[in-house]
PLY file of the C-alpha trace (Angstrom):
ply
format ascii 1.0
element vertex 236
property float x
property float y
property float z
element edge 235
property int vertex1
property int vertex2
end_header
-4.53 94.10 66.70
-5.74 98.76 66.46
-8.93 96.45 64.60
-9.72 94.40 67.29
-9.52 97.42 69.79
-11.34 99.94 67.72
-14.64 96.85 67.44
-13.98 95.51 71.93
-16.46 97.62 74.40
-14.62 99.98 77.08
-15.10 97.14 79.89
-14.95 99.72 83.61
-17.34 100.83 86.35
-17.80 101.74 89.97
-14.99 98.71 91.27
-12.68 101.02 89.59
-13.65 104.23 90.61
-13.40 102.24 94.14
-9.92 101.44 92.94
-9.36 105.16 92.41
-10.55 106.39 95.57
-8.84 103.54 97.17
-4.99 104.09 95.31
-5.53 108.53 95.79
-5.35 108.09 99.26
-2.70 104.86 100.22
-0.29 106.75 98.08
-1.38 110.23 99.89
-0.03 108.80 102.91
2.73 106.72 101.96
4.12 110.79 100.54
2.45 112.43 103.64
4.73 109.14 106.16
7.99 110.33 104.32
6.97 113.44 103.96
6.82 114.19 108.39
10.07 111.57 108.94
12.12 114.12 106.56
11.19 117.25 108.23
10.68 115.09 111.75
7.41 117.36 112.36
4.23 115.58 113.60
1.45 117.14 111.62
0.80 118.04 107.76
-0.03 121.38 109.14
3.22 121.83 110.17
5.21 120.94 107.06
6.73 123.35 104.37
3.76 124.70 102.27
5.72 123.54 99.10
6.40 120.19 100.45
2.29 120.71 101.50
1.54 120.47 98.02
3.09 117.60 96.51
1.51 115.89 99.12
-1.53 116.75 98.37
-1.00 116.08 94.53
0.56 112.44 95.42
-3.86 111.40 95.52
-2.84 111.96 91.75
-1.47 109.27 91.50
-5.17 107.61 91.85
-7.88 110.01 90.29
-5.57 110.32 86.78
-3.50 106.90 86.73
-6.14 105.03 87.21
-8.47 106.43 85.05
-6.05 106.89 82.40
-5.72 102.92 83.16
-8.24 101.77 82.65
-8.76 103.19 79.60
-5.55 102.37 78.19
-5.83 98.30 78.48
-9.77 97.64 78.56
-10.86 100.66 76.47
-10.12 103.51 73.86
-8.28 105.60 75.91
-9.13 108.64 78.43
-9.65 111.15 74.94
-12.52 108.55 73.43
-13.74 106.98 76.98
-13.60 109.87 78.83
-14.37 112.94 77.37
-10.77 114.38 78.25
-10.73 117.24 75.14
-11.65 120.85 75.37
-12.47 123.23 72.96
-11.17 127.07 73.00
-14.32 128.62 73.60
-14.28 126.37 76.52
-11.56 128.61 77.92
-13.52 132.05 78.81
-16.78 129.68 79.55
-15.62 127.63 81.42
-13.67 130.25 83.67
-16.78 132.82 83.73
-19.25 129.94 84.75
-16.80 129.06 87.29
-15.84 132.22 89.04
-19.57 132.28 89.17
-20.67 129.62 90.65
-18.58 130.25 93.40
-19.65 134.39 94.37
-23.44 133.46 94.13
-23.94 130.03 93.83
-21.86 129.45 97.55
-23.01 131.11 99.66
-26.99 130.63 99.20
-26.69 126.83 99.04
-23.77 127.37 101.71
-24.94 129.73 104.12
-28.72 128.78 105.27
-26.70 125.28 105.31
-24.40 126.13 108.28
-26.80 128.22 109.61
-28.97 124.71 109.99
-26.18 122.98 111.56
-25.30 125.80 114.06
-22.32 126.85 112.86
-20.92 130.19 112.00
-20.57 131.08 108.81
-17.04 132.45 108.68
-16.52 128.21 109.02
-17.28 127.58 105.27
-13.44 129.21 104.58
-12.02 127.84 107.75
-9.06 125.96 106.45
-8.44 127.25 102.81
-7.88 130.88 105.23
-5.20 128.59 106.79
-3.18 127.37 103.92
-3.31 130.36 102.20
-2.40 132.00 105.41
0.21 130.63 106.15
1.55 130.20 102.71
4.68 132.35 101.59
6.39 132.65 98.30
6.78 129.65 96.70
4.95 127.83 98.99
1.99 129.54 98.09
2.54 128.87 94.40
3.07 125.80 94.48
-0.39 125.89 96.55
-1.77 127.58 93.92
-0.32 125.71 91.35
-1.34 122.29 92.42
-5.58 124.04 93.17
-6.44 125.97 90.96
-4.42 123.43 87.91
-4.18 120.51 88.64
-6.67 119.37 91.47
-9.67 120.67 88.74
-8.03 118.50 85.63
-7.35 116.02 87.95
-10.78 115.53 89.48
-12.93 116.40 86.62
-10.86 113.15 84.64
-11.65 111.32 88.00
-14.91 111.93 89.41
-16.55 112.90 85.08
-14.53 111.23 83.38
-14.61 107.79 84.77
-16.98 108.01 87.26
-19.25 109.53 85.88
-19.68 107.34 83.19
-19.53 104.18 85.67
-22.52 105.15 86.88
-24.63 106.17 84.72
-23.50 101.94 82.95
-25.37 101.35 86.00
-28.42 104.05 87.25
-29.01 106.44 83.46
-26.94 109.92 82.88
-29.17 111.22 85.82
-28.17 109.01 88.41
-24.40 108.61 86.96
-23.98 112.94 87.15
-25.98 112.66 90.45
-23.71 109.73 92.45
-20.27 111.74 90.81
-21.47 114.35 92.18
-21.72 112.93 95.55
-18.84 110.44 95.54
-16.90 114.50 94.75
-18.52 116.59 98.14
-17.90 113.67 100.27
-14.17 112.61 98.86
-13.59 116.14 100.45
-14.34 114.59 104.15
-15.45 118.74 104.98
-19.55 118.69 105.81
-20.06 122.51 106.35
-18.62 122.32 102.40
-20.81 119.49 101.46
-24.12 120.62 99.65
-22.46 123.26 97.39
-19.52 120.68 96.52
-22.26 118.31 95.52
-24.31 121.09 93.28
-21.27 122.36 91.30
-20.34 118.88 91.23
-24.05 118.28 89.50
-23.40 121.23 87.38
-20.00 120.42 86.41
-21.56 116.95 85.40
-24.29 118.28 83.44
-21.89 120.33 81.48
-20.00 117.37 80.60
-23.33 115.02 79.71
-24.31 117.98 77.37
-20.96 118.81 75.52
-19.87 115.12 75.21
-16.27 116.46 76.68
-14.55 117.37 79.66
-13.56 121.04 77.99
-15.42 123.51 80.21
-15.65 121.83 83.38
-11.52 121.38 84.08
-11.75 125.36 82.79
-15.16 126.04 85.43
-13.14 124.18 88.11
-10.69 126.31 87.36
-12.16 129.41 87.43
-14.70 128.21 91.00
-10.62 127.19 92.74
-8.75 130.44 91.73
-11.73 132.19 92.93
-11.52 130.76 96.52
-7.66 131.37 96.42
-7.93 135.18 95.28
-10.29 136.01 97.45
-8.63 134.54 100.64
-5.07 135.90 99.34
-6.76 139.20 99.05
-8.22 139.02 102.83
-4.58 138.94 104.38
0 1
1 2
2 3
3 4
4 5
5 6
6 7
7 8
8 9
9 10
10 11
11 12
12 13
13 14
14 15
15 16
16 17
17 18
18 19
19 20
20 21
21 22
22 23
23 24
24 25
25 26
26 27
27 28
28 29
29 30
30 31
31 32
32 33
33 34
34 35
35 36
36 37
37 38
38 39
39 40
40 41
41 42
42 43
43 44
44 45
45 46
46 47
47 48
48 49
49 50
50 51
51 52
52 53
53 54
54 55
55 56
56 57
57 58
58 59
59 60
60 61
61 62
62 63
63 64
64 65
65 66
66 67
67 68
68 69
69 70
70 71
71 72
72 73
73 74
74 75
75 76
76 77
77 78
78 79
79 80
80 81
81 82
82 83
83 84
84 85
85 86
86 87
87 88
88 89
89 90
90 91
91 92
92 93
93 94
94 95
95 96
96 97
97 98
98 99
99 100
100 101
101 102
102 103
103 104
104 105
105 106
106 107
107 108
108 109
109 110
110 111
111 112
112 113
113 114
114 115
115 116
116 117
117 118
118 119
119 120
120 121
121 122
122 123
123 124
124 125
125 126
126 127
127 128
128 129
129 130
130 131
131 132
132 133
133 134
134 135
135 136
136 137
137 138
138 139
139 140
140 141
141 142
142 143
143 144
144 145
145 146
146 147
147 148
148 149
149 150
150 151
151 152
152 153
153 154
154 155
155 156
156 157
157 158
158 159
159 160
160 161
161 162
162 163
163 164
164 165
165 166
166 167
167 168
168 169
169 170
170 171
171 172
172 173
173 174
174 175
175 176
176 177
177 178
178 179
179 180
180 181
181 182
182 183
183 184
184 185
185 186
186 187
187 188
188 189
189 190
190 191
191 192
192 193
193 194
194 195
195 196
196 197
197 198
198 199
199 200
200 201
201 202
202 203
203 204
204 205
205 206
206 207
207 208
208 209
209 210
210 211
211 212
212 213
213 214
214 215
215 216
216 217
217 218
218 219
219 220
220 221
221 222
222 223
223 224
224 225
225 226
226 227
227 228
228 229
229 230
230 231
231 232
232 233
233 234
234 235
């Protein structure tokens, strides 16, 4: 059986990407409904921050569960199929790059776009600022854990692991990098942040393509998100 598994070709594609997105949406909707019923609140913005973080983390059922399941059942596992591994040098390099992208790339890309939309540059961080402003104590810890640690690893496995490779099989490496970046940006449902997130996704895709592993992108994503949280907390 092991010989058969080694010999077979991994089988996954865009349908699996759509499945992962669908599962993440359904899972978060179910958990959100349970959270609202348990607290008696009408909006997610009203529930305790630690519970809000749990709702956000429920998306990983699709973003992590589907790639792992697909690679186990129809491939050779996430390490071989999606490059889900890292080296020690990925940590300092990735973190430094993520911080640089957040501090330099995001303003350069976002500000002209925001002005083109007729918006105020202060609106760039409105949503994230709302969350950090009401997060205290354990809630802040949970929010940071989800945004800085969990989300980067889950999203890179899905978008630069499964999605990039699924697109690349149909339209080549460049198409895979761009396609996965656009899907990544679109799923955040934020028009103002779309260009910066798309460019960020392209940079992450190039890192993964050139290195053959998710490690550099994992840690760059951690640095990227951590910088946002740190800035917003410092501004409170």
